[in-house]
Structure formats: C-alpha cells, structure tokens
Residue, then its C-alpha position, 0 to 999 in steps of 0.5 A: x695589572x696591579x702595581x705588584x704584578x707590574x713590578x714583578x713582570x719587569x724582572x728579567x726572566x719572569x714570563x708570567x705573574x699570577x697574584x692571588x688574595x688567598x689560595x691553598x698552596x702556591x706550589x699546587x697552583x704552579x703545578x696546575x698552571x704547568x699542566x695547562x702549559x704555562x711557561x717556565x718563569x711563571x711566578x705565583x704569589x699569594x697574600x695568604x695560604x690555607x694549606x702551605x707546606x714545607x719539607x717532610x710534609x710540615x705545615x707552613x703557616x701562612x696568615x695574611x699580612x705577615x709573610x711572603x709566599x711565592x712559587x716559581x715554575x721552571x722547565x729546566x733542560x738539565x739532567x734530573x740529577x742536577x735539579x737540586x741545584x735550583x733549590x740551592x740557588x733559591x736558598x742563596x737568593x733568599x738568604x741574600x735578599x733577607x740580609x739586604x732587607x735587614x736580617x744581617x745574621x741570616x744563614x742557610x741550614x741544609x738544605x732549604x731553611x734560612x735561619x738566624x740565631x733566633x729561629x727560622x726565617x724562611x723555607x724553600x720547598x722544591x718539587x720536580x715532576x717529569x712529564x711528556x713535555x719534559x721536567x717541571x720544577x716548582x720552587x716554593x718560598x715562604x718568608x716570615x716578614x712580620x712576627x707571627x700572631x701569638x696563637x700561630x707561633x704557639x701552634x708551630x711549636x719551634x722557634x721562628x723569627x721574622x724580617x721585622x724582628x731581625x731589624x728590617x725597617x718598620x714599614x717593611x711589607x710582604x709585597x716589597x719582600x716578594x719583589x726583592x726576593x724574586x729579583x734575586x732568585x731570577x738573577x741566580x737562575x740566570x747564572x745557572x742557565x749560563x753554566x755558572x754553577x760554581x758561582x752559585x755553589x761558592x755563595x751557598x757555602x759562604x751562607x751555609x757554614x754547616x756545609x763544611x766541617x760540621x759533624x753530622x749523622x746520616x740516616x743509616x746511622x753513620x757519622x761523618x763530616x760535611x765537605x761541601x757540594x758536588x757538581x749536582x748540588x748534593x752535600x758531600x759527607x766524609x765518612x769512614x767509608x769515603x764520601x757519601x752524597x746527601x741529596x736535599x730530600x735525604x735525612x741528616x742529623x746535626x744541623x739542629x731543628 
C-alpha cells in the first residue's frame, strides 16, 4: 500500500481504500465497486478525473495536482427520505476541514457547495440507488487545493477559489487534504450512525448562514424565507402557504451562483 492508502486505512470507519492515478469519475468507480459487493465505508480517491461531475450535470474540472477528489460508498440502514442527511453531514465535514486548513471564511451554500467570498471552493454530489442488497449511497467530494490553471478557470466561467488562495500553507497538497477531509467525514458519519443528527444539523446551520432567514424563490415561483432543517435533512422554507420542504435536488433561487 502507498503511504496515502496507509493513512486513510487507519481512519476509523474506512473499510476499504482504492487510490487511482486517473479515472473518469470516482462516483462511477464507487458505484462499480458497490455492484461487486464492496462494503459500506469504501473510499475511492483519484489524483485526476476526466469526467468529474457536480450537481445538475455540471462538469467538475479535476486536473492532476490541483485538487482532492474522493467518493465514499455507504450502505445506510435508514429510511430513504433520510438519506439527505449524509450529504449535509459531508458538507459540514468538508467546511470544517477547509477552515482548519486555512480557509477561515469557508461556509456552506445550500445544499452542496462550500464557498468563500471569493468563489466556490468545494462541491459535494450524493447519488443514491436502491438494490436487492439495500440502499447504496455514494457521496462524492471535490476540493480545489491549488488555483486552477488559467485555461481551466476560464472554461468554468464562474468564480472559484482554492485552499491555497484562501491562506493555506504553501506546502499544502492534495493527498494531505484528502486525509484531513476523510477523517472529518467519517467522524460525522459515525455521529449519524449513533443517532446524533441534531449535532450534525446544528453544525450545518452554523456553517450555512443562508439556511435561516434568507429570502428565496422556489421552483414554482413562490417566495419564502428559509427556516432551518427538518428531521430528514430537508430545508424548511416558510411561505404564505405554510412550510415547504426543499430537498437537495430541488431548484431554489436566492443563494447566488
């Protein structure tokens, strides 16, 4: 095993580690491993992705040497409507890790982005599937560790930032970020597994100021004000008709790009 694999394998909760030089998508790799019977707690890491993706089919640029790209396979024994908790827990973990690595202004933008005032720093994409063996949930994480090359940044067409640009030490590298983030993620997953959703939700609200008292517009055109999370991990939005629950995949305006 490589030194990275050894460090990751020592993190409580990680059952299997796969480290790849280049791949299409670590989420797709985790799905393939799941189909082959890989256990929950399997972690896939790549140094580069050629087909990384984010929410709504957006491309996640993943050049070698500049970012941390990882996906976690989970087999949660929870009702399907509570699977959204895991993506929110991962957002908390990534935000906390980014702050600890130097991005002191990192915050969560509903539902799956970690940003600073200068741009997008990290993204989280969760994909769930029900199989005869039960639920399979893959949580993918991409973090900009170093500034993107100029041509890549221009292709994205929207503001991005990186841990290095946010003040991380000059020697910061993707492998160290993967290890730090994985440790935080599996700590929060362990909290969920023993019923500590309130702790995770409370920390989410601390890192996501827009999850409370922010005026937003729902996909159906109604205006409302965010009012925290419900027990499933959905965002509560108060409208003139009462409380509407917004799930991670739903469209909502008001949080910025």
